[in-house]
Biotite code that builds the C-alpha atoms (Angstrom):
import biotite.structure as struc

atoms = struc.array([
    struc.Atom([-10.539, 6.187, 2.662], chain_id="A", res_id=1, res_name="MET", atom_name="CA", element="C"),
    struc.Atom([-9.828, 2.588, 3.436], chain_id="A", res_id=2, res_name="ALA", atom_name="CA", element="C"),
    struc.Atom([-11.222, 1.147, 6.627], chain_id="A", res_id=3, res_name="ASN", atom_name="CA", element="C"),
    struc.Atom([-14.881, 1.991, 5.983], chain_id="A", res_id=4, res_name="CYS", atom_name="CA", element="C"),
    struc.Atom([-14.161, 5.254, 4.165], chain_id="A", res_id=5, res_name="ASP", atom_name="CA", element="C"),
    struc.Atom([-12.692, 6.890, 7.283], chain_id="A", res_id=6, res_name="GLU", atom_name="CA", element="C"),
    struc.Atom([-9.733, 8.326, 5.401], chain_id="A", res_id=7, res_name="GLY", atom_name="CA", element="C"),
    struc.Atom([-6.032, 8.467, 6.094], chain_id="A", res_id=8, res_name="TYR", atom_name="CA", element="C"),
    struc.Atom([-3.169, 10.881, 5.773], chain_id="A", res_id=9, res_name="ASN", atom_name="CA", element="C"),
    struc.Atom([-1.419, 11.074, 2.424], chain_id="A", res_id=10, res_name="CYS", atom_name="CA", element="C"),
    struc.Atom([1.877, 9.214, 2.593], chain_id="A", res_id=11, res_name="ASP", atom_name="CA", element="C"),
    struc.Atom([3.465, 11.880, 0.353], chain_id="A", res_id=12, res_name="ARG", atom_name="CA", element="C"),
    struc.Atom([2.313, 15.257, 1.703], chain_id="A", res_id=13, res_name="CYS", atom_name="CA", element="C"),
    struc.Atom([1.092, 14.134, 5.139], chain_id="A", res_id=14, res_name="GLY", atom_name="CA", element="C"),
    struc.Atom([-2.263, 15.923, 4.874], chain_id="A", res_id=15, res_name="LYS", atom_name="CA", element="C"),
    struc.Atom([-5.594, 14.191, 5.373], chain_id="A", res_id=16, res_name="TYR", atom_name="CA", element="C"),
    struc.Atom([-7.245, 12.621, 2.308], chain_id="A", res_id=17, res_name="VAL", atom_name="CA", element="C"),
    struc.Atom([-10.782, 13.589, 3.174], chain_id="A", res_id=18, res_name="ASP", atom_name="CA", element="C"),
    struc.Atom([-12.834, 11.930, 0.430], chain_id="A", res_id=19, res_name="ASN", atom_name="CA", element="C"),
    struc.Atom([-12.710, 9.433, -2.409], chain_id="A", res_id=20, res_name="VAL", atom_name="CA", element="C"),
    struc.Atom([-12.865, 12.184, -5.030], chain_id="A", res_id=21, res_name="LYS", atom_name="CA", element="C"),
    struc.Atom([-9.235, 13.062, -4.331], chain_id="A", res_id=22, res_name="VAL", atom_name="CA", element="C"),
    struc.Atom([-7.982, 9.592, -3.370], chain_id="A", res_id=23, res_name="SER", atom_name="CA", element="C"),
    struc.Atom([-5.278, 7.989, -5.498], chain_id="A", res_id=24, res_name="GLU", atom_name="CA", element="C"),
    struc.Atom([-5.926, 4.698, -3.675], chain_id="A", res_id=25, res_name="LEU", atom_name="CA", element="C"),
    struc.Atom([-9.554, 4.723, -4.779], chain_id="A", res_id=26, res_name="TYR", atom_name="CA", element="C"),
    struc.Atom([-8.552, 5.816, -8.277], chain_id="A", res_id=27, res_name="LEU", atom_name="CA", element="C"),
    struc.Atom([-6.427, 2.660, -8.501], chain_id="A", res_id=28, res_name="ARG", atom_name="CA", element="C"),
    struc.Atom([-9.345, 0.675, -7.062], chain_id="A", res_id=29, res_name="TYR", atom_name="CA", element="C"),
    struc.Atom([-11.712, 2.064, -9.722], chain_id="A", res_id=30, res_name="VAL", atom_name="CA", element="C"),
    struc.Atom([-9.118, 1.065, -12.325], chain_id="A", res_id=31, res_name="LEU", atom_name="CA", element="C"),
    struc.Atom([-9.144, -2.479, -10.979], chain_id="A", res_id=32, res_name="GLY", atom_name="CA", element="C"),
    struc.Atom([-5.497, -2.356, -9.879], chain_id="A", res_id=33, res_name="VAL", atom_name="CA", element="C"),
    struc.Atom([-6.184, -2.668, -6.146], chain_id="A", res_id=34, res_name="VAL", atom_name="CA", element="C"),
    struc.Atom([-8.557, -5.425, -4.977], chain_id="A", res_id=35, res_name="PRO", atom_name="CA", element="C"),
    struc.Atom([-11.169, -4.465, -2.377], chain_id="A", res_id=36, res_name="ALA", atom_name="CA", element="C"),
    struc.Atom([-9.580, -6.628, 0.305], chain_id="A", res_id=37, res_name="GLU", atom_name="CA", element="C"),
    struc.Atom([-6.319, -4.674, -0.067], chain_id="A", res_id=38, res_name="GLU", atom_name="CA", element="C"),
    struc.Atom([-7.853, -1.217, 0.456], chain_id="A", res_id=39, res_name="LEU", atom_name="CA", element="C"),
    struc.Atom([-7.155, -1.183, 4.229], chain_id="A", res_id=40, res_name="PRO", atom_name="CA", element="C"),
    struc.Atom([-3.525, -2.193, 3.668], chain_id="A", res_id=41, res_name="ARG", atom_name="CA", element="C"),
    struc.Atom([-2.532, 0.048, 0.777], chain_id="A", res_id=42, res_name="GLU", atom_name="CA", element="C"),
    struc.Atom([-1.014, 3.521, 1.310], chain_id="A", res_id=43, res_name="PRO", atom_name="CA", element="C"),
    struc.Atom([-3.315, 6.488, 0.815], chain_id="A", res_id=44, res_name="GLU", atom_name="CA", element="C"),
    struc.Atom([-2.376, 9.498, -1.294], chain_id="A", res_id=45, res_name="ARG", atom_name="CA", element="C"),
    struc.Atom([-4.018, 12.481, -2.909], chain_id="A", res_id=46, res_name="HIS", atom_name="CA", element="C"),
    struc.Atom([-4.351, 12.082, -6.662], chain_id="A", res_id=47, res_name="ILE", atom_name="CA", element="C"),
    struc.Atom([-2.432, 15.337, -7.121], chain_id="A", res_id=48, res_name="ARG", atom_name="CA", element="C"),
    struc.Atom([0.393, 14.012, -4.922], chain_id="A", res_id=49, res_name="CYS", atom_name="CA", element="C"),
    struc.Atom([0.857, 11.191, -7.431], chain_id="A", res_id=50, res_name="THR", atom_name="CA", element="C"),
    struc.Atom([1.863, 12.919, -10.678], chain_id="A", res_id=51, res_name="PRO", atom_name="CA", element="C"),
    struc.Atom([2.788, 9.607, -12.298], chain_id="A", res_id=52, res_name="GLU", atom_name="CA", element="C"),
    struc.Atom([-0.981, 8.892, -12.391], chain_id="A", res_id=53, res_name="PHE", atom_name="CA", element="C"),
    struc.Atom([-2.491, 12.393, -12.233], chain_id="A", res_id=54, res_name="ALA", atom_name="CA", element="C"),
    struc.Atom([-0.742, 13.472, -15.438], chain_id="A", res_id=55, res_name="GLN", atom_name="CA", element="C"),
    struc.Atom([-3.074, 11.168, -17.370], chain_id="A", res_id=56, res_name="TYR", atom_name="CA", element="C"),
    struc.Atom([-6.273, 12.847, -16.185], chain_id="A", res_id=57, res_name="ILE", atom_name="CA", element="C"),
    struc.Atom([-7.333, 15.210, -18.964], chain_id="A", res_id=58, res_name="VAL", atom_name="CA", element="C"),
    struc.Atom([-10.528, 17.021, -18.079], chain_id="A", res_id=59, res_name="HIS", atom_name="CA", element="C"),
    struc.Atom([-11.597, 20.689, -17.789], chain_id="A", res_id=60, res_name="PRO", atom_name="CA", element="C"),
    struc.Atom([-12.341, 20.179, -14.067], chain_id="A", res_id=61, res_name="ASN", atom_name="CA", element="C"),
    struc.Atom([-8.887, 18.772, -13.314], chain_id="A", res_id=62, res_name="PHE", atom_name="CA", element="C"),
    struc.Atom([-5.928, 21.137, -13.497], chain_id="A", res_id=63, res_name="ASP", atom_name="CA", element="C"),
    struc.Atom([-3.191, 19.520, -15.612], chain_id="A", res_id=64, res_name="PRO", atom_name="CA", element="C"),
    struc.Atom([-0.229, 18.119, -13.747], chain_id="A", res_id=65, res_name="LEU", atom_name="CA", element="C"),
    struc.Atom([3.164, 17.176, -15.178], chain_id="A", res_id=66, res_name="ALA", atom_name="CA", element="C"),
    struc.Atom([5.373, 14.349, -13.994], chain_id="A", res_id=67, res_name="CYS", atom_name="CA", element="C"),
    struc.Atom([8.972, 15.455, -13.495], chain_id="A", res_id=68, res_name="ASP", atom_name="CA", element="C"),
    struc.Atom([10.398, 11.925, -13.606], chain_id="A", res_id=69, res_name="ASP", atom_name="CA", element="C"),
    struc.Atom([11.605, 11.385, -17.196], chain_id="A", res_id=70, res_name="PRO", atom_name="CA", element="C"),
    struc.Atom([11.070, 7.633, -16.858], chain_id="A", res_id=71, res_name="ALA", atom_name="CA", element="C"),
    struc.Atom([7.360, 8.173, -16.023], chain_id="A", res_id=72, res_name="LEU", atom_name="CA", element="C"),
    struc.Atom([6.583, 11.368, -17.956], chain_id="A", res_id=73, res_name="ASP", atom_name="CA", element="C"),
    struc.Atom([3.751, 10.719, -20.413], chain_id="A", res_id=74, res_name="LYS", atom_name="CA", element="C"),
    struc.Atom([5.339, 13.118, -22.902], chain_id="A", res_id=75, res_name="ARG", atom_name="CA", element="C"),
    struc.Atom([8.020, 10.481, -23.475], chain_id="A", res_id=76, res_name="ASN", atom_name="CA", element="C"),
    struc.Atom([5.487, 7.824, -24.510], chain_id="A", res_id=77, res_name="LEU", atom_name="CA", element="C"),
    struc.Atom([4.304, 7.073, -28.030], chain_id="A", res_id=78, res_name="PRO", atom_name="CA", element="C"),
    struc.Atom([1.198, 9.149, -28.774], chain_id="A", res_id=79, res_name="GLU", atom_name="CA", element="C"),
    struc.Atom([-1.082, 6.106, -29.083], chain_id="A", res_id=80, res_name="GLN", atom_name="CA", element="C"),
    struc.Atom([-0.025, 4.789, -25.648], chain_id="A", res_id=81, res_name="VAL", atom_name="CA", element="C"),
    struc.Atom([-0.331, 8.217, -24.059], chain_id="A", res_id=82, res_name="ARG", atom_name="CA", element="C"),
    struc.Atom([-3.835, 8.744, -25.446], chain_id="A", res_id=83, res_name="ARG", atom_name="CA", element="C"),
    struc.Atom([-4.972, 5.306, -24.290], chain_id="A", res_id=84, res_name="ARG", atom_name="CA", element="C"),
    struc.Atom([-3.701, 6.025, -20.764], chain_id="A", res_id=85, res_name="GLN", atom_name="CA", element="C"),
    struc.Atom([-5.315, 9.465, -20.751], chain_id="A", res_id=86, res_name="GLU", atom_name="CA", element="C"),
    struc.Atom([-8.647, 7.979, -21.786], chain_id="A", res_id=87, res_name="LYS", atom_name="CA", element="C"),
    struc.Atom([-8.469, 5.254, -19.144], chain_id="A", res_id=88, res_name="LEU", atom_name="CA", element="C"),
    struc.Atom([-7.351, 7.464, -16.230], chain_id="A", res_id=89, res_name="PHE", atom_name="CA", element="C"),
    struc.Atom([-9.816, 10.211, -17.139], chain_id="A", res_id=90, res_name="THR", atom_name="CA", element="C"),
    struc.Atom([-12.674, 7.674, -17.236], chain_id="A", res_id=91, res_name="ARG", atom_name="CA", element="C"),
    struc.Atom([-11.584, 6.330, -13.848], chain_id="A", res_id=92, res_name="ALA", atom_name="CA", element="C"),
    struc.Atom([-11.378, 9.833, -12.382], chain_id="A", res_id=93, res_name="TRP", atom_name="CA", element="C"),
    struc.Atom([-14.854, 10.686, -13.721], chain_id="A", res_id=94, res_name="LEU", atom_name="CA", element="C"),
    struc.Atom([-16.169, 7.431, -12.243], chain_id="A", res_id=95, res_name="ARG", atom_name="CA", element="C"),
    struc.Atom([-14.628, 8.352, -8.895], chain_id="A", res_id=96, res_name="LEU", atom_name="CA", element="C"),
    struc.Atom([-16.336, 11.758, -8.985], chain_id="A", res_id=97, res_name="GLN", atom_name="CA", element="C"),
    struc.Atom([-19.668, 10.083, -9.750], chain_id="A", res_id=98, res_name="ALA", atom_name="CA", element="C"),
    struc.Atom([-19.510, 7.322, -7.139], chain_id="A", res_id=99, res_name="VAL", atom_name="CA", element="C"),
    struc.Atom([-18.535, 9.770, -4.415], chain_id="A", res_id=100, res_name="ALA", atom_name="CA", element="C"),
    struc.Atom([-21.982, 11.348, -4.674], chain_id="A", res_id=101, res_name="ASN", atom_name="CA", element="C"),
    struc.Atom([-23.935, 8.130, -5.114], chain_id="A", res_id=102, res_name="SER", atom_name="CA", element="C"),
    struc.Atom([-25.361, 5.408, -2.947], chain_id="A", res_id=103, res_name="ASN", atom_name="CA", element="C"),
    struc.Atom([-23.288, 2.721, -4.655], chain_id="A", res_id=104, res_name="LEU", atom_name="CA", element="C"),
    struc.Atom([-21.613, 0.122, -2.488], chain_id="A", res_id=105, res_name="ALA", atom_name="CA", element="C"),
    struc.Atom([-17.814, 0.243, -2.581], chain_id="A", res_id=106, res_name="VAL", atom_name="CA", element="C"),
    struc.Atom([-17.659, -3.038, -4.499], chain_id="A", res_id=107, res_name="ASP", atom_name="CA", element="C"),
    struc.Atom([-19.551, -1.303, -7.333], chain_id="A", res_id=108, res_name="GLU", atom_name="CA", element="C"),
    struc.Atom([-16.972, 1.508, -7.727], chain_id="A", res_id=109, res_name="TYR", atom_name="CA", element="C"),
    struc.Atom([-14.627, -0.142, -10.282], chain_id="A", res_id=110, res_name="PRO", atom_name="CA", element="C"),
    struc.Atom([-15.221, 0.566, -13.947], chain_id="A", res_id=111, res_name="LEU", atom_name="CA", element="C"),
    struc.Atom([-17.589, -2.246, -15.006], chain_id="A", res_id=112, res_name="PRO", atom_name="CA", element="C"),
    struc.Atom([-15.795, -3.067, -18.264], chain_id="A", res_id=113, res_name="ASP", atom_name="CA", element="C"),
    struc.Atom([-12.456, -3.421, -16.432], chain_id="A", res_id=114, res_name="LEU", atom_name="CA", element="C"),
    struc.Atom([-13.959, -5.750, -13.857], chain_id="A", res_id=115, res_name="VAL", atom_name="CA", element="C"),
    struc.Atom([-15.177, -7.961, -16.684], chain_id="A", res_id=116, res_name="ASN", atom_name="CA", element="C"),
    struc.Atom([-11.733, -8.178, -18.241], chain_id="A", res_id=117, res_name="GLY", atom_name="CA", element="C"),
    struc.Atom([-11.774, -5.656, -21.094], chain_id="A", res_id=118, res_name="SER", atom_name="CA", element="C"),
    struc.Atom([-10.398, -2.146, -21.213], chain_id="A", res_id=119, res_name="SER", atom_name="CA", element="C"),
    struc.Atom([-11.252, 1.070, -23.060], chain_id="A", res_id=120, res_name="ALA", atom_name="CA", element="C"),
])
């Protein structure tokens, strides 16, 4: 999606990432992890090709995904940490679904409360 939302191939599966709704790069951007100026330089991936992040999205419209890496598997985290991550990633994913169908400028995509320094 970087470079004026043109899209790129996923650096894990090699297939085209055709919109922000499925973009792990834009998910990280919505979370405030990737600054806007880095979008053209960061690797693109499908959210589902990144189980270390996708496992935290808990929503009826997102098929659950497990992470096979024991060091990153959310099931190995304390429940309070896991729930906090699930809430945050699910909010970011829902935001991504909403902005994809809006007229918002890209700089308005990040979760507002994360941009202002708080979280949750």
